[in-house]
Each structure stands twice: as C-alpha cells, then as structure tokens.
C-alpha positions in Angstrom: 100.7 112.6 5.1 100.7 110.1 7.9 101.7 110.7 11.5 105.0 109.3 12.7 104.3 106.4 15.1 107.5 107.3 17.0 106.3 110.7 17.9 105.7 111.7 21.5 102.3 113.0 22.6 103.4 116.6 22.2 104.9 115.9 18.8 101.6 114.3 17.7 99.6 117.3 18.9 102.0 119.6 17.0 101.5 117.5 13.9 97.8 117.9 14.1 98.2 121.6 14.5 100.4 121.7 11.4 97.7 119.9 9.4 95.1 122.4 10.5 97.5 125.3 9.8 98.0 124.1 6.2 94.3 124.2 5.8 94.3 127.9 6.7 93.3 127.6 10.4 94.7 130.8 12.0 94.1 129.4 15.5 96.5 126.6 14.8 99.2 129.0 13.7 98.6 131.0 16.9 98.8 127.9 19.1 102.0 126.7 17.5 103.5 130.1 18.1 102.2 130.2 21.7 103.8 126.9 22.4 107.3 127.7 21.3 107.8 131.4 21.2 109.4 131.5 24.7 111.7 128.6 24.0 112.8 130.1 20.7 113.3 133.5 22.2 115.5 132.3 25.0 117.5 130.1 22.6 118.0 133.2 20.4 118.9 135.3 23.4 121.7 132.9 24.4 123.1 133.1 20.9 122.9 136.8 20.2 122.9 138.2 23.7 120.6 141.1 22.9 116.9 141.2 23.9 115.6 143.2 20.9 117.6 141.2 18.4 116.4 137.9 20.0 112.7 139.0 19.7 113.2 140.0 16.1 114.8 136.7 15.4 112.0 134.9 17.1 109.3 136.6 15.0 111.4 136.0 11.9 111.7 132.3 12.7 108.0 131.8 12.9 107.5 133.9 9.8 109.9 131.5 7.9 108.3 128.4 9.4 104.7 129.5 8.6 105.7 130.6 5.1 107.4 127.1 4.4 105.0 125.0 6.5 104.1 122.9 3.4 107.8 121.8 3.3 107.6 120.3 6.8 107.8 116.5 6.7 107.0 114.3 9.8 110.3 112.5 9.6 111.0 114.3 12.8 109.0 116.5 15.3 107.8 119.9 14.3 109.7 121.4 17.2 113.0 120.0 15.9 112.3 121.5 12.5 111.4 124.8 14.1 114.5 125.0 16.3 116.6 124.2 13.2 115.2 127.2 11.5 115.8 129.3 14.6 119.4 128.2 14.9 120.2 128.8 11.3 118.5 132.2 11.6 120.7 133.2 14.5 123.8 131.9 12.8 123.1 134.0 9.7 122.4 137.0 11.9 125.7 136.6 13.8 127.6 136.1 10.6 126.1 139.2 9.0 126.8 141.2 12.1 130.4 140.2 12.2 130.8 141.2 8.6 129.3 144.6 9.5 126.4 144.0 7.1 122.9 145.3 7.9 121.7 142.7 10.4 117.9 142.5 9.8 116.0 144.1 6.9 113.4 146.5 8.2 109.9 145.0 7.9 108.2 148.4 7.9 108.3 151.2 5.5 109.4 154.2 7.5 109.0 156.6 4.6 105.3 156.0 4.2 102.9 158.2 6.1 101.0 156.2 8.7 97.3 156.1 7.9 95.0 157.8 10.3 93.1 155.5 12.7 89.5 155.6 11.8 86.6 153.7 13.3 83.3 153.7 11.5 80.5 155.1 13.7 77.0 153.6 13.3 73.8 155.4 14.3 74.2 155.5 18.1 72.5 157.6 20.8 74.7 160.3 22.5 75.6 158.0 25.5 76.6 155.1 23.2 78.6 157.5 21.0 80.5 158.8 24.0 81.3 155.3 25.2 82.4 154.2 21.8 84.6 157.3 21.4 86.2 156.6 24.8 86.9 152.9 23.8 88.3 154.1 20.5 90.6 156.5 22.2 91.8 153.8 24.6 92.5 151.4 21.7 94.2 154.1 19.7 96.5 155.0 22.6 97.4 151.3 23.0 98.1 150.9 19.3 100.3 154.0 19.3 102.6 152.4 21.9 103.5 149.5 19.6 106.7 149.6 17.6 106.2 151.0 14.1 106.1 147.7 12.2 103.5 146.1 14.5 101.4 149.3 14.6 101.3 149.4 10.8 100.1 145.7 10.7 97.4 146.3 13.3 96.1 149.3 11.4 96.0 147.5 8.1 94.4 144.4 9.5 91.9 145.7 12.0 91.2 149.3 10.9 91.5 149.0 7.1 90.2 145.4 7.3 92.7 144.1 4.8 93.3 140.3 4.4 96.6 138.7 5.3 97.3 138.3 1.6 96.6 142.0 0.9 98.9 143.1 3.7 101.6 140.8 2.5 101.3 142.3 -1.0 101.2 145.9 0.2 104.2 145.6 2.5 106.1 143.2 0.2 106.4 140.6 3.0 106.0 136.8 3.0 102.6 135.7 4.2 104.1 133.8 7.1 105.9 136.9 8.4 102.7 138.9 8.3 100.9 136.2 10.3 103.7 135.8 12.8 104.1 139.5 13.4 100.3 140.0 13.8 100.3 137.3 16.5 103.2 139.2 18.2 101.4 142.5 17.9 98.3 141.1 19.6 100.5 139.8 22.4 102.1 143.2 22.9 98.6 144.9 23.0 97.4 142.4 25.5 100.5 143.1 27.7 99.9 146.8 27.5 96.3 146.4 28.6 97.2 144.1 31.4 99.8 146.6 32.7 97.2 149.4 32.6 94.7 147.3 34.6 97.4 146.6 37.2 98.3 150.2 37.5 94.6 151.2 37.9 94.2 148.6 40.7 97.4 149.9 42.5 96.0 153.4 42.5 93.1 152.4 44.9 
C-alpha cells in the first residue's frame, strides 16, 4: 500500500502509524488515539451534548477504527476516515436515543464477581516487602476509582496478565475495543495519580 502523494505532513505521519499498527505495534495505536481523542471527544460532545455519552462514543469510535484498521485505504487521510466513523457513531446513538432504545450496550459484565487484586510477592526482606505492600495498596486504590468496565480491563491485563486476544474473548468484545478502552483506562489512572500529587503538594 503506497502513501498518497497529496497527503499533508500530518496525514503522512498518520499513514505510517497505521502501517505500524497493522503490524501489531501497540505504541502506534496509542499515538493515533492520543492525537485525535480530544478532537473526536469535542465533536461528539457537540452532537450529543452529554459529557459521559461523548466519552463513551469517543472510546467506541477508536474501538471500531482499530478493529477495522485493515479496511482503511489511503485514498483520503486517516483523520477523515476516523471522523467519518465518529460522526456515524454519534448519528446512530442519537437515532437510538430518539427511538427510546438502549443507547450503548454495556461493555462490562456487571453480574460477574470482580476478581480480587493479587500481586505476586517474591522473596523480599521486611523493608522491601513493606514498600511493595504500600505501592500495591496505592495502585489498588487508584484502580478501584476507575469505572467498572475500565477496572475490569486493567485487572485482566495487568494483574491476571491476559493478552488482548484473551480479554476480547473473555469479555466478548472486539479486539479494537479492548485496546481503545485500555488506552483510556491508563489515561484515567494517570490523571488520578497526577491529582494526588497536586493535592499532596498543596498540603505543604
């Protein structure tokens, strides 16, 4: 697949990221999401006028894009293709809402018991064990602040050490949706940690 000579510099960069993403480069997926998540979110917010719905639609847009990234053709910029998916996503959401149909299917299984967070402990001295326990408790408290669907994904990926494919199969989700929501979950965790740091500094 050859790059379109009419592409702008940004479109060419996006195209190279798409090529890497198709080869399984997770950093390429993350960079594409980082580049466009704010723009997609604000576009969705204008259309649906609800912050939580806009965020759900943003994550769903990237999920659909990543799941179907093999279908992208460089006849036009990746951003154009992505915004088309986002627009159609929002239109479908609004139509379903007007018809009083369930707006978005839940991406988490509320009926399943959440697995206990467990971190394997190696042979450590008492001081190291204490430090590791404190770090584990901090991490656990951050994970517990996440919405249910993101919390479940973090537990399966980083505590149970499941692959993206295993998580997708277990939760019956498209692979692209799993990747997009994990990127979002890590963003949320980073925001929580940053707020804690600011609060600690403001106490002194």
